[in-house]
N, C-alpha and C positions, 0 to 999 in steps of 0.2 A: 722359423714358424712356430707358434705355439701350437702343441698338440694337445687336442680334447682329451680328456680321460676316459675310458672305457665306462659305459654307462652301466651299472648293476643293478637298476630297480624296474627296469622294463617288465611289465607283465605280460607274459605270452601265455595264453590259455589254449589247451586242448581239450577238445570234448570227445567222449566215447562216439564212434560211429560204427555201423555195422558194416562188415568187409563187402564191398559190390565191386563187380565189374564195372568199369567205366572207361569211355574212350581217353586216351591220352589228352590231357588238357592243353590246348596250345593257344586259344584266342585271348588276347587281353589288347588294351590300349596304351597310347602315349600318355595321356591324362587330361589335357583340356577339353572341354565339352563346351557346346553353345547353348545348354540350357541355363534358365534363370530360376528353376523350381528345384531345389535341393532333394525332396523326395523323389521326384521324376529322374534326376540326375544319378541317384543312387540305386534305383530301381533299374535302370539304364546298365549300370555297371553289372548289377549281379547277374545280368544275361548271358556274361561272358564267361568263359571257361574258368579264366582266372579274374575274378573282379579287379578293378583297380580303383584307387582313390580318385574321385572326379575333383578337377581343378575348373571352375566355372569363372572364367574371365569376365563374363557380365557382372560378376558379383566382387570383382576386385581380386581374383585368384590370380591372374598372371605373374609370371615367374619373378619379373622384377619388382612387383608390388607386394608379394607375399615374404620376399627377402627383407622387406624393412622392418616387416614385423613378424619374426618367425613363429610358427605355429598357427597363423591365423588364415583358416580355409573355411570357406562355408559348409564344405559338406562333411567336416572332420567329425564333429558330435555325432550325425547321424549315422555315419560309416562306422564308427567303432562300436554301435550297436549290435552290430552283425557279428557271426562267429563265421571263420573262413578255414579252409583246409590249405589252399595256398591263394596268397593275396599279392598283389602288386602296388607298390607305392612308388612315389616319385619326389625329387627334389631338385631344384635348379642346382647346376654344379658350380663348383669354385671357380674353375677356370673361366665361367661366363660371367661370374661376379667381379672377377678380377677385370676382364674385357671391359665390364660397365664401371670401372675406375674405383672399386672395393679395394682396399689393400689387402695383401694376401693374408694375414692373420684374422682379420674382420670377416673376409670371404669364407674362410674355413670354418669360423665358429657361427657364423649365421646358417650356415648349411648344418652343423652339427646340431644346433638348438631346432630347426625346422624338422629334423628327422627323430630328434629326440620327443618332441612333441606328438609326432604322427605315431610313433611306435609305443609310447605310454600307454599302457591298458589296450592296444590293439589284440584283439582275440583272433589268433591264428596258428596252425600246426608249423606254417613255413610263409616266409617274407621275402619277396623279391624286390630290392630296393635298386631302382634305376637313378642314377645322376643324369640329368638333362644337360647337355653342353652341346647346343646346336651348330656351333662354329668354330670346332675344334682344329679345322683347317687353317684357321688365320691366327692360331694361339702361337708366339714366339717363344714360350717358355716351357719349362717340363711340368706338364699337367698332371701326369701320372702320379706323381708324388704328394700332390694334393688331394688325392682321392684314397690315399691308403689311410691316414688317421680316421677318416669318416668311415670306411668300411671295417677298419680293426675295431671301431668301437661298439658296433651292432652285430647281433645275430642274424644275418641276412645273407641271401644270394645275392652278389655285386653284378650289377648291369649298369652300362652306360649306353646312352642315347645321343647320337648325332644326327643332324639332318643333312648336311654337307658332304663334300668329298674331304678326303685327307690323306694322309699315308697311313693304310689300313695295317700295316706290320705293326705299328705302334700298339693298335688295339690288339692284336692277337699275342704280342708279347706281355701285355699288361696284367697285372694280378687281380683279374676280373672273371666272372664266370659267363656272362651273357653280352654279345655285341648287338646294339638295336642300331639298324641304320634305315636309309630311304632306297628300299629294293625298287622302287619305279624309277629312280634315277641313276644308280650305280649297280654294278656287278661285282662284289667283293670276292665272289670265289676265286677269280684269276689271280688274287693276291696272295694266295696261300697254298702250301701243299698239304700240309697238315694243320688242322685247327688248333692245336696246341690244347687240347680240353676245352676250346670255347662252344657255346650254344650259342646260336643266332636268332636274333628277333628280327624276323623279315617283313620291313613296312612296305606293304604292298598294294597296289590299287586292282591287280588281279593275279590269280593262282600263277600264270605262267613267269612271274617274276620271282618265284622261289626257284632258284638255280639248282642248289645242293641242299634240300631238306634232308635233316637226321633226325631220328628220334630224340625228343627232348628240346628241339627249336621251337619258336613262339612264331605265330603270326599276329601283326598289327596294321595300322594305318601307317603311312608314311612319316607322318607328323600328327600333332594334335589338331582339335577342332575348335579353335576359338571362336567366339560369338560374332567377331566383327566380319569374318570371312565365311563361315559355316552356318547352316541353319539346323535346327531339330531333326527335320525330314533327312539332310546329309549324315547325321549321326545315325540313323535307323539304315539308312542305305550301307553305309560302311560296315554296320553289324552284319547285315544280310550278305554282302559282299565276302566278309570274313568266314561266316559259318559254309557258305558254299566251297569258299579255298580249302577250308579246313576239311571238309567232308572229302573232296578229291584227294587230298594229300593222304588222308587216312587209306583211302581205297588204294591210292599207289605204293604206299608202305606195306 
């Protein structure tokens, strides 16, 4: 497998900010949104503790669509006009592209080029990068080694999101920082005695699905909000739910 070269020209800016006590940031989302207006989508994202790069499926931002033309996302230009302390971005993972009939080298390079385009001139102190791999439980090959050249090439906090069930011990032993999963369907807390240093992004529909919250964990929806199955009203309801959940978790901890 060809290995991408580490990128050395990504510009990551920091800005002087007054030191202020603020709640631990935990609310973010998976990425896809039902909006068709770029400014509305970016404004929605900015309401989260950790803003995330919106992917507007109504404007062609579905994972397998932007993989055809890496770096082509409707909100990317508007999003890069902002400055962030912590920001989350995401990209379809190489295992998912291989499942969609891309060969291995092409899959890795498409992911690399897409992430490179997102991070170039993104203004952030800290960047969380999720690789979206919805169906890892059905992958019959070593997917972890496909992630390594991507994560090694960029100065990011490494996360992987999967929607379905899988052998969760593979995630806890992988060289990543955050495991994102659908907590409305699965309880992964019973698959580990120790987290092995991992943070968890709990994908929830209500706070009771957060079984084992630890400081540094995130809360999200279980999966994205594509326009074919969700409305803008659904997106606002999800944000309200996440805010209520975060308040309860902060009180609990």
